[in-house]
PLY file of the C-alpha trace (Angstrom):
ply
format ascii 1.0
element vertex 138
property float x
property float y
property float z
element edge 137
property int vertex1
property int vertex2
end_header
-8.25 2.12 -1.73
-5.14 1.56 0.34
-1.63 0.98 -0.93
0.39 -2.09 -0.16
3.38 -1.35 2.06
6.46 -0.43 0.04
9.32 -2.64 1.19
12.07 -4.86 -0.12
11.51 -8.50 0.75
14.17 -10.62 2.38
17.36 -9.15 0.85
19.40 -12.35 1.16
16.78 -14.54 -0.54
18.08 -16.99 -3.13
16.21 -17.55 -6.37
14.92 -21.11 -6.73
12.88 -20.77 -9.95
11.95 -18.13 -12.53
9.17 -18.00 -15.10
8.44 -15.40 -17.78
4.81 -14.93 -18.79
3.59 -13.32 -21.97
-0.14 -14.07 -21.86
-2.95 -15.28 -19.60
-2.64 -18.72 -21.19
0.72 -19.11 -19.41
-0.94 -19.10 -15.96
-1.89 -22.79 -16.02
1.69 -23.87 -16.67
2.91 -21.43 -14.01
0.60 -22.93 -11.37
1.72 -26.47 -12.20
5.41 -25.52 -12.16
5.05 -23.61 -8.89
3.23 -26.53 -7.23
6.04 -28.86 -8.25
8.78 -26.46 -7.13
7.13 -25.70 -3.77
6.41 -29.36 -3.01
10.12 -30.06 -3.57
11.33 -27.27 -1.27
8.91 -27.15 1.67
9.95 -29.12 4.72
6.33 -29.91 5.64
4.50 -29.33 2.37
0.80 -29.69 2.96
-1.59 -29.66 0.04
-3.36 -26.67 1.57
-0.16 -24.59 1.82
0.81 -25.40 -1.75
-2.67 -24.50 -3.02
-2.62 -21.18 -1.15
0.70 -20.33 -2.82
-0.67 -21.40 -6.22
-3.69 -19.13 -5.71
-1.50 -16.18 -4.70
0.89 -16.61 -7.63
-2.11 -16.76 -9.98
-3.63 -13.58 -8.53
-0.37 -11.61 -8.56
0.57 -12.76 -12.06
-2.94 -11.99 -13.35
-2.68 -8.47 -11.93
0.72 -7.99 -13.58
-0.57 -9.25 -16.94
-3.74 -7.15 -16.73
-2.40 -3.90 -15.25
1.34 -3.98 -15.93
3.60 -3.86 -18.93
5.25 -6.99 -20.34
7.08 -9.09 -19.72
5.79 -10.46 -16.43
8.50 -12.30 -14.50
7.63 -14.57 -11.57
10.32 -15.76 -9.18
10.24 -18.22 -6.31
12.79 -17.23 -3.67
13.91 -18.72 -0.37
15.45 -17.12 2.68
15.72 -19.14 5.85
12.31 -20.54 6.73
10.44 -18.40 4.17
9.43 -18.94 0.56
8.79 -15.72 -1.33
6.79 -15.24 -4.52
7.98 -12.14 -6.38
6.03 -10.99 -9.45
7.49 -8.20 -11.60
6.19 -6.19 -14.53
7.53 -3.12 -16.33
4.90 -0.57 -15.28
6.97 0.64 -12.35
4.88 3.72 -11.57
1.59 1.81 -11.09
1.44 1.41 -7.32
-0.59 -1.66 -6.26
-3.62 -0.82 -4.12
-6.18 -2.86 -2.21
-9.83 -1.92 -2.60
-11.11 -3.12 0.79
-14.60 -1.76 0.08
-15.17 -3.85 -3.05
-18.10 -6.26 -2.55
-17.66 -10.00 -2.99
-18.29 -11.09 -6.56
-17.21 -7.74 -8.02
-13.72 -8.97 -8.90
-10.47 -7.32 -7.93
-9.94 -9.31 -4.72
-6.52 -10.72 -5.62
-4.50 -8.51 -3.27
-7.00 -9.09 -0.46
-6.65 -12.85 -0.90
-2.89 -12.48 -1.00
-2.93 -10.57 2.29
-5.12 -13.30 3.81
-2.96 -16.26 2.76
0.57 -14.84 2.98
2.62 -14.00 6.07
3.86 -10.72 4.57
2.97 -8.79 1.41
4.61 -5.74 -0.10
5.96 -4.11 -3.23
8.96 -2.19 -4.50
10.20 -0.62 -7.70
13.60 -0.82 -9.34
14.91 1.25 -12.23
12.89 -0.78 -14.73
10.33 -2.88 -12.89
7.63 -2.97 -10.22
7.59 -6.04 -7.95
4.77 -7.33 -5.77
5.81 -10.06 -3.33
4.30 -12.39 -0.74
6.05 -14.63 1.77
5.03 -18.00 3.18
6.47 -20.38 5.77
8.52 -23.18 4.29
0 1
1 2
2 3
3 4
4 5
5 6
6 7
7 8
8 9
9 10
10 11
11 12
12 13
13 14
14 15
15 16
16 17
17 18
18 19
19 20
20 21
21 22
22 23
23 24
24 25
25 26
26 27
27 28
28 29
29 30
30 31
31 32
32 33
33 34
34 35
35 36
36 37
37 38
38 39
39 40
40 41
41 42
42 43
43 44
44 45
45 46
46 47
47 48
48 49
49 50
50 51
51 52
52 53
53 54
54 55
55 56
56 57
57 58
58 59
59 60
60 61
61 62
62 63
63 64
64 65
65 66
66 67
67 68
68 69
69 70
70 71
71 72
72 73
73 74
74 75
75 76
76 77
77 78
78 79
79 80
80 81
81 82
82 83
83 84
84 85
85 86
86 87
87 88
88 89
89 90
90 91
91 92
92 93
93 94
94 95
95 96
96 97
97 98
98 99
99 100
100 101
101 102
102 103
103 104
104 105
105 106
106 107
107 108
108 109
109 110
110 111
111 112
112 113
113 114
114 115
115 116
116 117
117 118
118 119
119 120
120 121
121 122
122 123
123 124
124 125
125 126
126 127
127 128
128 129
129 130
130 131
131 132
132 133
133 134
134 135
135 136
136 137
């Protein structure tokens, strides 16, 4: 297993939207809300780009709900030509790791998919929360 790089994303990013999740049942509404928000902010929103972001937000939020401590907070940020998905939970000492040796179909591929679809991926901890983020072109 390898750790994600620890780094703060885009320090001047402005928050566009925020969602708080309490259960896995909230993921469907999150995907719909993210699709709507991204379609309204991307300069050349293609269906494929929006779907990649929806997949990444689902994977990161699922990880936070499964492995983190509540509440899970998802934010959509923008800095310049980048949109950033930032997913936070309150298990700040649980460092996210990618299991590159996991076979297909065995589950646990969310961070690998995120690394495939996003331009940049990383994580950081604050005094109370752990954040995993991914950036995309807008």
